[in-house]
N, C-alpha and C positions, 0 to 999 in steps of 0.2 A: 902575148898581149895580156894585160891585166884584166881580170874578171870584174864586172861591176855587180855589186849587190843590188838586188831589185829594190830594196828599201832606200837606196841612194838616188833613185830616179825621181825627179820632180815631174810628175804627170800633170796634164792640164787639169784633171779632176782635183788633184791635191792643191794646186795653185788656186783653183776656184774656192776650195774649202778654206784655205788660209785667208783669202780676201774676204770671205763671208765673216769669218771670226774677227778679222780686223775691223770690219764695218760695225759689227755688233758691239765690240769694245769701244769704238769711237762714239757710238750712240750712248752707251752706258756712261761714259765719262763726260759726255756733253761737249766734245771737242771735234773739230774737223781735222782730218789727218790726210797725209799722203802715205802710200804704202807700196813698197817694192819687194819682190822676191827674186833672189839670185840663186843659181845652182852652185854646186860645191867648187866650181872653177871661177866663180864670181861673174858669170855671164847672166845678164838680166833675163828673167823669164816672164815677169808680169809687173805692171805698174798700175796703181789705181790712186785716184784722188777723190776724197769724199768731202762734200761741202765746199767751203771757200778756202780750203787749205792752199797755201802758197799764192794767194791772190794779193 
């Protein structure tokens, strides 16, 4: 079985940090965004929508 490098694991904490950074960037740019994080296999881990994005 292939070994998985610990750096390749998308933890809940890392996903939360990525969402926080995306929200900060959204505010900085003054635009509403939707934001998704997928793992290395393309499986969704988290999805967030800020403001009126996609309305």
